[in-house]
DRENNU-970258 format. One record per residue: residue in one letter; x, y, z of N, C-alpha, C, O in turn. Coordinates in steps of 0.02 Angstrom, whole numbers, padded with zeros to 5 digits, always signed. Last residue first. Example, Ala and Ser with C-alpha at 12.3 -4.5 7.8 and 13.67 -1.06 7.14 Angstrom:
2
S+00642-00112+00354+00684-00053+00357+00645+00002+00394+00670+00057+00402
A+00660-00284+00390+00615-00225+00390+00660-00165+00390+00712-00166+00423
END
This chain:
245
I+10014-03377-02414+10062-03350-02461+10107-03406-02488+10151-03393-02529
S+09938-03430-02315+09912-03437-02383+09960-03412-02436+09949-03422-02496
S+09999-03399-02197+09999-03469-02217+09978-03478-02289+09997-03527-02322
T+09972-03263-02187+10041-03285-02197+10043-03356-02224+10084-03372-02267
T+09834-03268-02163+09859-03233-02222+09930-03256-02239+09946-03268-02297
S+09832-03335-02040+09797-03364-02097+09823-03334-02162+09833-03370-02211
I+09899-03245-01959+09927-03312-01969+09898-03344-02031+09933-03376-02071
S+09810-03138-01965+09878-03129-01989+09911-03196-02003+09945-03204-02054
Q+09698-03194-01906+09693-03171-01976+09763-03164-02006+09775-03181-02064
N+09748-03216-01777+09727-03272-01818+09723-03255-01892+09742-03294-01935
L+09767-03082-01739+09824-03128-01743+09808-03188-01787+09848-03208-01828
G+09636-03036-01739+09685-03005-01783+09746-03049-01793+09773-03054-01848
S+09581-03113-01639+09556-03122-01706+09604-03092-01757+09612-03119-01812
Y+09658-03064-01530+09658-03135-01546+09636-03147-01618+09667-03185-01655
K+09625-02929-01528+09695-02950-01537+09699-03022-01560+09739-03039-01604
N+09487-02938-01507+09513-02902-01565+09585-02924-01580+09602-02936-01637
Y+09482-03001-01383+09455-03035-01442+09482-03004-01506+09499-03040-01554
D+09537-02901-01304+09570-02966-01308+09547-03004-01369+09587-03036-01403
E+09439-02803-01322+09508-02790-01343+09546-02856-01352+09583-02865-01400
C+09330-02867-01262+09327-02850-01333+09396-02836-01361+09411-02856-01418
A+09374-02871-01130+09363-02934-01165+09360-02923-01241+09384-02964-01280
K+09374-02734-01108+09437-02770-01103+09431-02837-01139+09477-02858-01174
L+09237-02707-01118+09282-02680-01169+09351-02714-01167+09383-02721-01219
F+09193-02775-01001+09168-02793-01067+09216-02770-01122+09233-02808-01167
A+09261-02704-00902+09274-02776-00910+09251-02800-00979+09285-02840-01011
D+09204-02576-00917+09276-02586-00926+09293-02659-00939+09335-02674-00981
R+09068-02600-00886+09087-02576-00953+09161-02591-00966+09179-02614-01020
L+09083-02639-00752+09053-02684-00800+09073-02664-00871+09092-02707-00911
K+09135-02525-00693+09175-02586-00693+09149-02636-00745+09188-02671-00778
G+09024-02434-00715+09091-02422-00740+09134-02485-00745+09166-02496-00796
S+08910-02504-00654+08909-02475-00722+08980-02472-00749+08996-02503-00800
F+08938-02545-00530+08894-02589-00569+08882-02562-00640+08848-02594-00680
L+09008-02441-00473+09046-02499-00498+09004-02545-00542+09031-02579-00585
N+08977-02278-00514+08946-02337-00484+08980-02398-00514+08979-02406-00575
S+09035-02196-00604+09069-02202-00539+09038-02258-00497+09070-02283-00451
T+08949-02191-00709+09001-02242-00713+09044-02244-00650+09086-02289-00643
D+08779-02179-00673+08843-02145-00670+08898-02198-00668+08894-02245-00629
M+08669-02268-00785+08697-02255-00719+08761-02216-00725+08795-02219-00777
R+08627-02313-00904+08590-02256-00876+08613-02240-00805+08580-02202-00770
E+08700-02424-00931+08709-02368-00977+08672-02305-00953+08683-02251-00979
P+08655-02520-00842+08718-02485-00827+08729-02424-00871+08764-02377-00851
H+08512-02568-00791+08532-02528-00849+08597-02489-00833+08593-02431-00813
W+08488-02742-00738+08486-02670-00729+08511-02634-00793+08530-02667-00842
Q+08512-02873-00772+08443-02849-00778+08439-02773-00771+08392-02742-00795
V+08644-02941-00873+08621-02905-00814+08552-02876-00825+08534-02857-00881
L+08752-03067-00927+08686-03037-00934+08667-03003-00870+08672-03033-00816
L+08896-03112-01014+08868-03087-00952+08803-03050-00966+08799-03008-01010
F+09030-03186-01075+08958-03191-01083+08927-03171-01016+08931-03209-00968
F+09178-03206-01152+09144-03160-01107+09069-03164-01123+09049-03148-01179
E+09307-03323-01166+09238-03307-01183+09207-03262-01130+09210-03277-01071
D+09428-03372-01126+09425-03342-01193+09354-03324-01213+09341-03312-01272
D+09410-03432-01004+09447-03369-01005+09441-03333-01073+09448-03272-01077
H+09251-03493-00966+09311-03500-01007+09345-03432-01012+09312-03381-01022
K+09147-03576-00854+09180-03513-00870+09244-03526-00909+09285-03566-00887
K+08997-03651-00853+09067-03665-00868+09099-03600-00892+09080-03573-00944
V+08880-03574-00836+08904-03618-00782+08978-03632-00792+09018-03626-00745
K+08872-03402-00884+08876-03473-00901+08905-03513-00843+08948-03489-00805
E+08758-03289-00800+08818-03304-00839+08820-03379-00852+08774-03415-00834
I+08650-03159-00750+08658-03228-00773+08724-03234-00810+08744-03189-00847
A+08567-03055-00631+08623-03069-00676+08626-03143-00691+08608-03184-00649
E+08450-03048-00560+08479-02985-00584+08540-02995-00629+08562-02947-00661
V+08299-03122-00517+08365-03133-00548+08390-03068-00579+08355-03037-00620
V+08224-03077-00364+08222-03074-00438+08293-03082-00465+08340-03053-00438
G+08225-03070-00224+08238-03133-00257+08234-03134-00332+08239-03188-00362
D+08215-02948-00163+08156-02991-00161+08163-03054-00204+08114-03088-00219
D+08338-02889-00186+08319-02902-00117+08259-02950-00112+08254-02988-00064
S+08401-02975-00333+08376-02917-00297+08356-02937-00227+08357-02996-00210
F+08550-03066-00371+08479-03064-00355+08462-02998-00321+08503-02969-00285
A+08664-03153-00477+08647-03094-00437+08571-03092-00429+08533-03112-00473
T+08678-03265-00554+08734-03247-00510+08723-03181-00473+08769-03157-00440
A+08609-03410-00625+08596-03343-00598+08650-03326-00548+08666-03366-00504
V+08682-03495-00762+08670-03492-00690+08657-03420-00670+08690-03374-00694
L+08669-03608-00904+08675-03542-00873+08662-03547-00798+08634-03597-00774
G+08641-03727-00961+08711-03707-00961+08723-03639-00930+08779-03614-00929
K+08480-03675-01007+08528-03731-01002+08600-03705-01007+08617-03666-01052
G+08408-03535-00916+08424-03575-00974+08477-03628-00962+08514-03625-00912
I+08299-03532-00776+08363-03513-00805+08382-03562-00861+08373-03622-00853
V+08134-03482-00765+08178-03540-00769+08242-03519-00806+08239-03492-00861
D+08140-03322-00771+08105-03369-00727+08148-03433-00723+08194-03437-00682
A+08190-03153-00787+08205-03224-00798+08166-03266-00748+08160-03248-00689
A+08055-03034-00808+08119-03056-00781+08129-03129-00798+08083-03163-00820
Q+07961-02881-00837+07974-02952-00847+08043-02969-00819+08084-02925-00807
H+07964-02750-00815+07907-02785-00785+07912-02860-00797+07871-02898-00772
H+08088-02626-00770+08065-02684-00810+08006-02716-00775+07998-02712-00714
H+08205-02545-00715+08146-02521-00753+08123-02578-00799+08137-02578-00859
S+08326-02492-00601+08280-02545-00621+08221-02515-00658+08190-02466-00635
N+08495-02474-00536+08431-02448-00559+08388-02505-00586+08412-02562-00593
V+08574-02536-00385+08568-02530-00457+08501-02498-00474+08456-02496-00433
Q+08691-02550-00255+08628-02522-00278+08628-02515-00353+08677-02491-00382
G+08767-02699-00183+08765-02630-00206+08696-02610-00226+08647-02646-00216
K+08885-02828-00136+08819-02796-00133+08823-02725-00159+08876-02694-00158
G+09015-02873-00154+08960-02922-00155+08890-02892-00155+08842-02926-00172
I+09142-02810-00264+09103-02808-00202+09043-02854-00209+09023-02871-00265
G+09196-02826-00390+09242-02821-00332+09208-02815-00265+09241-02814-00213
I+09155-02838-00522+09132-02781-00482+09176-02771-00420+09191-02715-00401
I+09222-02957-00565+09226-02895-00603+09211-02835-00558+09249-02787-00556
Q+09189-03054-00471+09259-03041-00486+09268-02974-00521+09316-02937-00507
H+09051-03052-00486+09080-03032-00422+09154-03014-00431+09179-02966-00402
L+09045-03104-00616+09020-03037-00603+09049-03010-00537+09070-02952-00534
R+09089-03233-00601+09131-03187-00639+09110-03115-00625+09152-03070-00622
S+09058-03297-00433+09039-03278-00501+09090-03233-00535+09130-03200-00502
D+09063-03335-00302+09109-03368-00349+09096-03350-00422+09120-03384-00467
E+08964-03262-00233+09034-03249-00221+09081-03278-00273+09133-03249-00288
T+08829-03177-00310+08857-03238-00283+08933-03234-00284+08963-03206-00330
L+08773-03014-00259+08807-03057-00306+08831-03122-00273+08851-03121-00215
E+08628-02919-00237+08680-02959-00204+08707-03010-00254+08669-03045-00287
V+08558-02757-00238+08574-02818-00275+08631-02853-00239+08677-02821-00214
G+08425-02639-00201+08487-02674-00187+08495-02736-00230+08447-02764-00255
H+08355-02517-00316+08351-02568-00265+08420-02601-00255+08466-02591-00294
T+08257-02394-00397+08322-02413-00370+08312-02466-00316+08266-02461-00276
A+08176-02354-00554+08174-02369-00482+08245-02387-00461+08290-02395-00503
D+08185-02225-00676+08206-02289-00651+08193-02294-00576+08198-02245-00540
N+08046-02142-00758+08104-02143-00714+08121-02213-00691+08077-02256-00686
K+07928-02145-00823+07988-02149-00865+08052-02153-00823+08106-02165-00850
S+07833-02246-00708+07842-02188-00751+07903-02198-00795+07927-02255-00802
G+07833-02354-00625+07772-02341-00662+07776-02279-00706+07726-02262-00737
D+07951-02390-00569+07908-02344-00530+07846-02323-00567+07809-02279-00545
S+08001-02556-00557+07986-02501-00601+07939-02455-00563+07894-02478-00528
H+08017-02639-00454+08067-02645-00508+08054-02594-00563+08092-02590-00612
G+07920-02644-00355+07980-02603-00344+08033-02608-00397+08088-02583-00388
Q+07859-02815-00332+07851-02743-00341+07919-02708-00335+07968-02737-00313
K+07790-02964-00370+07856-02931-00365+07847-02857-00381+07829-02839-00437
G+07675-03037-00393+07689-03015-00325+07756-02982-00315+07777-02972-00258
S+07642-03059-00521+07673-03116-00486+07694-03097-00415+07727-03136-00381
Q+07602-02940-00567+07550-02991-00559+07576-03053-00524+07537-03094-00500
A+07729-02884-00574+07680-02855-00528+07624-02906-00514+07601-02913-00457
M+07793-02956-00676+07814-02965-00607+07762-02938-00557+07753-02968-00504
D+07744-03048-00806+07729-02984-00775+07741-02990-00700+07705-03025-00665
P+07809-03165-00851+07777-03119-00899+07760-03051-00871+07762-03001-00907
I+07964-03230-00824+07906-03208-00787+07871-03155-00830+07902-03103-00844
L+08027-03343-00951+08021-03277-00919+07959-03272-00876+07908-03304-00889
T+08147-03478-00976+08081-03447-00982+08081-03381-00944+08130-03364-00909
G+08278-03551-01081+08249-03530-01018+08180-03499-01030+08158-03494-01087
K+08351-03586-01193+08295-03628-01174+08268-03613-01104+08238-03656-01071
H+08440-03489-01232+08467-03548-01200+08413-03592-01168+08427-03630-01122
Y+08353-03390-01275+08396-03424-01325+08423-03490-01296+08429-03540-01332
V+08308-03346-01151+08262-03383-01194+08301-03421-01247+08284-03479-01263
N+08422-03277-01112+08398-03333-01071+08351-03377-01111+08354-03438-01107
A+08425-03179-01210+08479-03228-01207+08460-03288-01165+08479-03345-01181
I+08310-03107-01180+08313-03141-01244+08369-03193-01244+08361-03246-01275
Q+08347-03061-01048+08288-03103-01059+08291-03141-01125+08277-03201-01127
L+08459-02981-01065+08462-03040-01021+08406-03088-01037+08416-03149-01040
G+08399-02885-01148+08454-02926-01173+08466-02988-01131+08480-03042-01158
R+08312-02821-01066+08283-02866-01115+08337-02912-01143+08324-02970-01160
C+08451-02794-00976+08379-02793-00966+08345-02843-01014+08349-02904-01002
I+08584-02831-01080+08559-02782-01033+08482-02782-01033+08451-02772-01086
G+08723-02934-01112+08651-02925-01117+08626-02879-01062+08644-02887-01004
L+08867-02945-01199+08839-02914-01139+08765-02903-01152+08747-02866-01197
V+08987-03052-01265+08916-03035-01264+08899-03004-01197+08913-03032-01144
P+09127-03077-01372+09101-03056-01307+09029-03031-01312+09011-02993-01358
I+09123-03215-01484+09125-03142-01477+09096-03123-01409+09045-03151-01389
K+09130-03345-01530+09156-03329-01463+09168-03254-01454+09215-03233-01421
C+09063-03380-01642+09128-03347-01652+09163-03330-01587+09218-03304-01587
E+08948-03432-01586+08988-03475-01629+09058-03447-01640+09106-03484-01647
E+08900-03319-01522+08924-03375-01482+08967-03423-01524+09016-03450-01499
A+08865-03237-01631+08914-03214-01582+08943-03273-01543+09003-03276-01532
E+08765-03314-01693+08826-03296-01730+08881-03277-01681+08938-03299-01689
K+08669-03314-01590+08696-03378-01616+08763-03365-01651+08811-03402-01640
L+08640-03179-01584+08672-03212-01527+08702-03279-01547+08756-03297-01524
A+08578-03162-01707+08639-03125-01692+08677-03158-01635+08738-03163-01636
A+08465-03242-01690+08513-03260-01742+08580-03225-01729+08633-03255-01740
L+08404-03170-01588+08421-03240-01576+08473-03263-01627+08519-03300-01609
E+08384-03050-01655+08431-03052-01600+08450-03123-01581+08506-03135-01560
F+08288-03087-01753+08352-03059-01773+08403-03066-01717+08460-03086-01729
R+08182-03127-01671+08214-03176-01715+08282-03152-01738+08329-03192-01744
D+08151-03003-01607+08169-03064-01569+08208-03112-01612+08262-03136-01593
R+08114-02922-01715+08174-02907-01676+08198-02968-01637+08257-02982-01635
E+07997-02989-01752+08052-02982-01800+08117-02967-01764+08170-02995-01780
L+07916-02975-01640+07942-03041-01656+08000-03038-01706+08045-03079-01703
N+07892-02875-01522+07920-02865-01589+07954-02930-01609+08014-02939-01597
I+07775-02802-01406+07817-02857-01429+07837-02844-01502+07804-02807-01538
D+07674-02749-01306+07737-02718-01327+07787-02772-01347+07834-02787-01310
T+07569-02825-01260+07561-02791-01325+07626-02761-01351+07633-02748-01411
L+07496-02940-01159+07561-02918-01183+07553-02888-01253+07533-02924-01300
N+07399-02987-01063+07387-02929-01107+07454-02899-01130+07465-02839-01122
Y+07411-03105-01000+07443-03048-00968+07439-02984-01010+07470-02934-00995
E+07336-03189-01082+07330-03195-01010+07357-03134-00973+07330-03112-00922
T+07377-03161-01212+07310-03139-01190+07304-03140-01115+07270-03097-01086
I+07513-03204-01203+07493-03144-01241+07426-03117-01215+07420-03058-01199
Y+07524-03326-01142+07540-03267-01102+07517-03202-01136+07503-03152-01103
D+07508-03425-01235+07448-03402-01200+07460-03341-01156+07412-03308-01135
P+07635-03461-01276+07598-03413-01318+07535-03386-01283+07511-03332-01299
K+07757-03518-01220+07703-03493-01178+07661-03442-01217+07651-03386-01194
A+07881-03557-01275+07825-03605-01272+07769-03584-01224+07738-03626-01192
Y+07966-03455-01296+07981-03499-01240+07919-03541-01222+07907-03559-01164
L+07913-03394-01404+07982-03416-01410+08004-03458-01350+08055-03492-01353
E+07792-03346-01369+07792-03408-01408+07863-03436-01414+07872-03496-01428
P+07816-03223-01306+07812-03284-01265+07809-03349-01305+07821-03403-01277
H+07935-03110-01364+07873-03144-01380+07869-03211-01343+07915-03252-01349
V+07997-02998-01244+08012-03054-01288+07947-03092-01301+07909-03105-01254
D+07950-02826-01242+07945-02893-01214+07966-02945-01266+07953-02936-01326
E+08069-02698-01297+08005-02733-01294+08009-02800-01258+08063-02826-01244
G+08217-02650-01209+08162-02634-01255+08100-02677-01243+08082-02691-01186
G+08401-02657-01212+08334-02662-01182+08279-02647-01233+08292-02634-01291
S+08525-02748-01312+08497-02691-01275+08428-02706-01248+08400-02760-01258
L+08666-02835-01315+08595-02846-01326+08558-02796-01281+08560-02801-01220
I+08816-02794-01385+08772-02780-01329+08701-02792-01351+08677-02762-01400
I+08965-02879-01438+08896-02855-01450+08860-02844-01384+08871-02878-01334
G+09130-02861-01506+09085-02873-01450+09016-02849-01468+09009-02804-01509
D+09189-02844-01623+09232-02868-01569+09192-02880-01506+09219-02907-01457
C+09113-02892-01779+09114-02853-01717+09163-02885-01667+09177-02945-01670
H+09098-02974-01884+09148-02920-01892+09153-02877-01829+09193-02830-01827
S+08994-03055-01852+09061-03086-01852+09116-03034-01862+09174-03050-01850
V+08884-02976-01876+08905-02986-01807+08976-03014-01804+09014-02997-01759
F+08854-02990-02006+08896-02933-01989+08921-02939-01917+08972-02910-01899
S+08764-03093-02012+08834-03111-02023+08880-03053-02007+08940-03063-01997
T+08639-03043-02008+08671-03053-01943+08744-03074-01951+08782-03073-01902
E+08628-02920-02140+08624-02988-02115+08658-02993-02047+08701-02952-02031
G+08534-02766-02148+08596-02805-02151+08586-02874-02120+08542-02884-02079
E+08405-02727-02079+08458-02684-02103+08525-02722-02100+08565-02711-02056
G+08314-02814-02023+08297-02784-02087+08350-02738-02116+08342-02713-02171
A+08358-02776-01857+08322-02820-01903+08303-02782-01966+08280-02726-01964
K+08517-02707-01821+08444-02699-01825+08414-02747-01875+08441-02757-01929
L+08646-02637-01742+08624-02704-01764+08548-02704-01762+08517-02703-01708
L+08754-02504-01768+08685-02524-01755+08672-02593-01783+08686-02607-01842
V+08915-02482-01693+08872-02494-01751+08804-02520-01729+08797-02553-01677
V+09049-02385-01642+08987-02416-01622+08941-02423-01682+08930-02374-01718
A+09222-02398-01622+09168-02381-01668+09106-02420-01646+09110-02480-01633
V+09349-02336-01514+09295-02383-01528+09245-02355-01578+09229-02295-01576
D+09468-02318-01407+09462-02309-01479+09411-02359-01505+09427-02418-01516
E+09401-02264-01248+09433-02313-01292+09423-02293-01365+09377-02256-01383
G+09325-02182-01172+09391-02158-01191+09429-02205-01235+09484-02189-01257
S+09195-02208-01140+09247-02248-01105+09317-02221-01118+09363-02235-01080
N+09099-02150-01214+09127-02110-01159+09181-02147-01120+09209-02120-01072
K+09055-02253-01297+09101-02203-01324+09134-02161-01269+09190-02138-01278
I+08968-02323-01209+09028-02354-01236+09078-02302-01260+09138-02307-01245
W+08872-02225-01182+08903-02262-01127+08969-02294-01149+09019-02293-01113
Q+08829-02191-01310+08868-02144-01271+08904-02177-01213+08961-02159-01197
E+08759-02311-01345+08813-02285-01387+08858-02239-01346+08919-02246-01347
Y+08660-02316-01249+08711-02369-01251+08772-02345-01290+08829-02357-01270
N+08588-02202-01284+08615-02209-01216+08671-02261-01214+08723-02250-01182
S+08544-02226-01413+08597-02177-01404+08627-02180-01334+08686-02163-01324
W+08434-02313-01399+08498-02339-01423+08556-02291-01408+08611-02314-01393
K+08304-02315-01352+08355-02275-01317+08425-02297-01335+08470-02299-01293
K+08235-02405-01432+08214-02335-01432+08267-02289-01400+08272-02230-01418
C+08357-02512-01515+08303-02500-01467+08288-02425-01467+08324-02386-01498
D+08464-02634-01592+08421-02574-01596+08369-02572-01540+08342-02623-01520
T+08619-02690-01521+08554-02701-01553+08508-02641-01544+08513-02603-01496
I+08780-02645-01563+08727-02638-01513+08660-02646-01547+08645-02612-01597
G+08948-02691-01585+08880-02692-01612+08829-02689-01556+08834-02726-01507
I+09100-02615-01590+09049-02641-01544+08981-02635-01577+08960-02581-01596
T+09260-02629-01635+09194-02621-01665+09144-02655-01619+09146-02716-01609
L+09411-02540-01593+09362-02592-01579+09297-02577-01617+09281-02518-01630
P+09553-02501-01697+09494-02482-01657+09447-02541-01648+09443-02587-01690
M+09720-02552-01675+09659-02562-01716+09598-02545-01673+09591-02572-01618
END
């Protein structure tokens, strides 16, 4: 049975689509977008990717004054609310979740965390080169994390193109990777369950060569979790159908 991967809408959505489709797996990629279908469609997915894009509206983490204080204009509250609802649906169904860049940020906010509104003004440089190109920097993983288990090494190089980042980590979550200057680069759940995949990264694996372990291994682990979920949900459906006869 082919996998169905839902990816939330963004300006560079096709990058995520190709990253998944180039895996060689039998997979269908669907667009998850505010105003185009209910979030209940998430329950038909075998995994979802929360993509990059606009800033998360600061009112969602009780900092509405950040709008004027940091001159935040690239925001989309409709998208925020849609993705929060989609994430709620995914977590209730234990659907694998991979958050990328903004995806890390919206998921952290969902779990009652907060964000750094502008890293440059907070003294953090080198996470965006100020153009359309990605910056590059080192990242170090915590040894006991699921991410470390997936990647297989403790340090590496990742791309970077963001001006916001996780600040206070959400309830039940833990930061498991950091840049050289201490910016949170990955988040996962404190309590790890074999039947649940939940991983958030600040870099853009969909814009990296998959020979880089921080792209290829991450994609493979996510799709493996989606395959396991597909089999599990298919088995449950079969049992349910048999029981009703």
